[in-house]
C-alpha positions in Angstrom: -107.7 141.9 -54.4 -111.3 141.4 -54.2 -112.3 142.1 -50.5 -114.2 138.7 -50.4 -112.9 137.9 -46.7 -115.4 137.2 -44.2 -113.8 135.3 -42.4 -111.7 137.0 -38.9 -108.4 136.0 -38.6 -109.0 134.5 -35.2 -111.4 132.4 -37.8 -108.4 131.5 -39.6 -106.3 130.7 -36.6 -109.1 128.5 -35.3 -110.0 127.4 -39.0 -106.2 125.9 -39.5 -105.8 124.4 -35.6 -109.4 122.4 -36.4 -107.8 121.3 -39.8 -104.3 120.3 -38.3 -106.0 118.1 -35.2 -108.2 116.3 -38.4 -105.2 115.7 -40.1 -103.4 114.5 -36.6 -106.7 112.4 -35.8 -106.3 110.9 -38.9 -103.1 110.0 -38.8 -103.4 108.1 -35.9 -107.0 106.7 -36.6 -106.0 105.7 -39.6 -102.6 103.8 -38.7 -104.5 101.9 -35.4 -107.1 100.7 -38.2 -104.4 99.2 -40.2 -102.5 97.9 -37.4 -105.4 96.0 -36.0 -106.8 94.9 -39.2 -103.2 93.3 -39.9 -103.3 91.3 -37.1 -106.5 90.4 -37.1 -106.0 89.3 -40.9 -103.1 87.2 -39.7 -105.3 85.2 -37.2 -108.2 84.2 -40.0 -105.7 84.2 -42.8 -104.7 80.6 -42.3 -107.9 79.5 -41.1 -109.3 80.3 -44.7 -108.2 77.8 -46.7 -110.7 75.5 -44.5 -113.9 77.4 -44.8 -116.6 75.5 -46.4 -116.7 77.5 -50.1 -113.1 77.2 -49.8 -113.4 73.2 -50.1 -116.4 73.6 -52.5 -114.0 74.7 -54.8 -110.9 72.3 -54.8 -112.2 69.2 -56.9 -112.9 72.0 -59.8 -109.3 73.5 -59.3 -107.6 70.6 -59.1 -109.5 69.6 -62.5 -108.3 73.2 -64.0 -104.7 72.1 -62.3 -104.5 68.7 -63.8 -106.2 69.9 -68.0 -104.7 73.4 -68.1 -101.8 73.4 -65.5 -99.9 76.6 -67.4 -103.3 78.3 -67.4 -103.7 77.3 -63.6 -100.5 77.8 -62.8 -100.1 81.5 -64.6 -103.6 82.1 -63.2 -102.6 81.1 -59.7 -99.7 83.5 -60.1 -101.6 86.8 -59.8 -103.4 85.1 -57.2 -100.3 85.0 -55.0 -100.1 87.3 -51.4 -96.3 86.3 -51.7 -95.3 87.5 -54.1 -95.4 91.6 -55.5 -95.8 90.3 -58.4 -98.9 88.4 -57.7 -101.9 89.1 -56.0 -100.5 93.1 -55.3 -100.3 94.0 -58.6 -103.5 92.8 -59.6 -105.1 94.7 -57.2 -102.8 97.4 -58.2 -104.5 96.5 -62.0 -107.9 96.7 -60.6 -107.7 99.8 -59.2 -106.0 101.5 -61.9 -108.8 99.8 -64.5 -111.4 101.4 -61.6 -110.3 104.6 -61.5 -110.3 104.4 -65.0 -114.1 104.1 -65.1 -114.7 106.7 -62.8 -113.1 109.1 -64.6 -114.6 108.2 -68.2 -117.7 108.7 -65.9 -116.9 111.6 -64.1 -116.1 113.3 -67.8 -119.8 112.5 -69.0 -121.3 114.0 -65.7 -119.5 117.5 -66.5 -119.8 117.5 -70.0 -123.3 116.1 -69.8 -125.3 117.0 -66.8 -126.0 120.5 -65.1 -126.3 118.9 -61.7 -122.6 118.1 -61.5 -122.6 122.6 -61.6 -125.2 122.7 -58.7 -122.8 120.3 -56.7 -119.7 122.3 -57.5 -121.6 125.7 -56.4 -122.6 124.1 -53.1 -119.3 123.6 -52.4 -118.0 127.2 -53.8 -120.4 128.0 -51.3 -118.9 126.2 -48.2 -115.9 127.2 -49.1 -116.4 131.3 -49.8 -117.0 132.3 -45.4 -113.8 130.7 -44.9 -111.7 133.4 -47.2 -109.3 135.3 -45.3 -106.1 137.4 -46.6 -103.9 135.9 -44.6 -104.6 132.6 -45.8 -105.5 133.3 -49.3 -101.2 134.6 -49.2 -100.9 130.9 -47.5 -103.0 129.2 -49.8 -101.1 131.0 -52.3 -97.9 130.0 -51.3 -98.6 126.4 -50.7 -100.7 126.0 -54.6 -97.1 126.6 -55.9 -95.6 123.0 -54.8 -98.2 121.8 -57.6 -97.2 124.1 -60.4 -95.5 122.4 -63.9 -92.0 124.3 -62.5 -92.1 123.1 -59.2 -93.1 119.8 -60.1 -89.9 119.6 -63.1 -87.8 120.9 -59.9 -88.8 117.7 -58.2 -88.4 115.0 -60.1 -85.6 116.2 -61.6 -84.2 116.2 -58.4 -85.3 113.1 -57.1 -84.0 111.3 -60.3 -80.7 112.7 -59.2 -81.1 110.8 -55.6 -82.5 107.7 -57.6 -79.4 107.6 -59.5 -76.7 107.9 -57.1 -78.1 106.3 -54.1 -81.1 103.7 -55.6 -83.4 102.2 -56.0 -82.6 102.4 -60.2 -86.1 101.4 -60.8 -87.1 104.7 -59.2 -85.9 106.9 -62.0 -88.1 105.5 -65.1 -91.4 104.5 -62.7 -90.9 108.3 -61.7 -90.6 109.8 -65.6 -93.3 106.9 -66.9 -95.3 108.5 -64.4 -94.8 112.5 -64.4 -95.1 112.1 -68.4 -97.9 109.9 -68.6 -99.7 112.4 -66.5 -98.8 115.6 -67.8 -100.0 114.3 -71.1 -103.5 113.1 -70.2 -103.8 116.3 -68.1 -103.0 118.5 -71.5 -104.5 116.5 -73.4 -108.3 116.5 -71.5 -107.8 120.1 -70.9 -108.1 121.6 -74.4 -109.8 117.8 -75.8 -112.9 119.4 -73.2 -112.3 122.7 -73.2 -114.2 123.9 -70.5 -113.9 127.4 -68.7 -112.5 128.2 -65.5 -114.4 129.9 -62.6 -114.9 133.3 -62.1 -111.3 134.5 -60.7 -112.1 136.6 -57.8 -109.0 136.6 -56.6 -105.6 138.0 -57.7 -104.6 134.2 -58.9 -105.1 133.5 -62.2 -104.6 130.9 -65.1 -104.7 130.7 -68.8 -105.7 126.8 -69.2 -108.6 125.5 -69.8 -110.1 124.2 -66.3 -110.8 120.5 -66.4 -108.9 118.4 -65.0 -106.7 120.0 -62.4 -103.1 120.2 -63.6 -101.7 121.0 -60.2 -103.6 118.3 -58.6 -102.9 115.3 -61.2 -98.9 116.7 -61.3 -99.5 116.4 -57.3 -100.0 114.0 -56.8 -98.3 111.9 -59.6 -95.2 113.2 -58.9 -95.4 113.5 -55.0 -97.1 109.9 -55.2 -94.6 107.9 -56.8 -91.8 109.0 -55.4 -93.1 108.3 -52.2 -93.7 105.3 -53.4 -89.8 105.0 -54.4 -89.0 105.8 -50.9 -91.5 103.9 -49.2 -91.0 100.5 -51.2 -88.0 99.6 -49.6 -88.1 101.0 -45.8 -87.8 98.3 -43.1 -90.4 99.9 -41.0 -93.6 99.6 -41.7 -94.4 102.4 -39.3 -92.1 104.8 -41.2 -93.9 103.6 -44.8 -97.0 104.9 -43.5 -95.7 108.0 -42.2 -94.1 108.8 -45.8 -97.8 108.2 -47.5 -99.6 109.6 -45.0 -97.3 113.1 -45.6 -97.9 112.7 -49.0 -101.0 112.2 -49.0 -101.7 115.4 -46.7 -99.8 117.3 -49.2 -101.5 116.4 -51.9 -104.7 117.1 -50.4 -103.9 120.7 -49.0 -102.2 121.6 -52.7 -105.7 120.5 -54.2 -107.8 122.2 -51.9 -105.5 125.2 -52.5 -107.5 125.5 -56.2 -110.8 125.6 -55.0 -109.7 127.9 -51.9 -108.0 130.2 -54.5 -110.9 129.6 -56.9 -109.1 128.6 -59.9 -110.7 125.1 -60.1 -114.0 123.4 -59.6 -114.3 121.0 -57.5 -114.8 118.3 -60.3 -111.6 119.5 -62.1 -109.8 118.9 -58.6 -111.6 114.8 -58.1 -110.7 114.3 -62.2 -107.1 115.3 -61.4 -106.7 113.2 -58.5 -108.0 110.3 -60.6 -105.5 111.2 -63.2 -102.4 111.3 -61.3 -103.5 108.3 -59.6 -104.0 105.8 -61.9 -100.7 107.1 -63.5 -99.0 106.5 -59.9 -100.7 102.7 -60.1 -99.1 103.0 -63.7 -95.8 103.5 -61.8 -95.9 101.0 -58.8 -96.9 98.4 -61.5 -93.8 99.2 -63.7 -91.4 99.3 -60.4 -92.9 95.7 -59.2 -92.1 94.7 -62.6 -88.5 96.1 -62.8 -88.2 95.0 -59.6 -89.0 91.2 -60.2 -86.8 91.4 -63.3 -83.9 92.6 -61.6 -83.8 90.1 -58.9 
């Protein structure tokens, strides 16, 4: 392996300690924001119907309700916050469309703009001094959690658990997400055909670089499995812990691809967007199936 490890072992230990402290601090900080925001929403929510803006729309809403009762009812159902297939599913759809817009913008930038190369080089310049022989081996092990073979094994094991213990809607949801993410990733790789960065370590890859298959697959597989686990947990804090632990795992896998110099940062960003899109598609299918079963 080429000697490009300027970071000492003590420096590597400090880097790991700071990264762990950041993850723990973020875990506590996000939880505080969620609980504080939830309490504020519960206090302000009932007052929203009495605001001036809402009162001004009531005549229009009453006219629409009387003139187009079926259409109005359908729209009202899409914005009903009390039903999972109402406002939550609408927000999922909006988020999915937004991710598609971001992805296409990123693809266009990667193919036509030289500025994105400068950004990738800037990030590589930050990561390069952090390389250390021990950390390279560690991230080489972590990155395997995003390999196709590992993700396929995880999906198969998850299918067995979901089939045996439920929820049954988890099985088609997981496989729609997994297959959709893989099909999109490999289509994008060979259509865009972006070369890999220079391999400077023993870790190599044969496929085109954009988007990152590890980032896409890890986001899609671990993300939808986390949703299937957390969706019916009775305790909101346990749901949060499952989702946050999954976020840390996916982020670590994604960072490992940059650390090992097998992907550009923009490859990772595209992979996260593709994987996130298919997680949202899986969530939409899950909620539709839950609604159908009931």
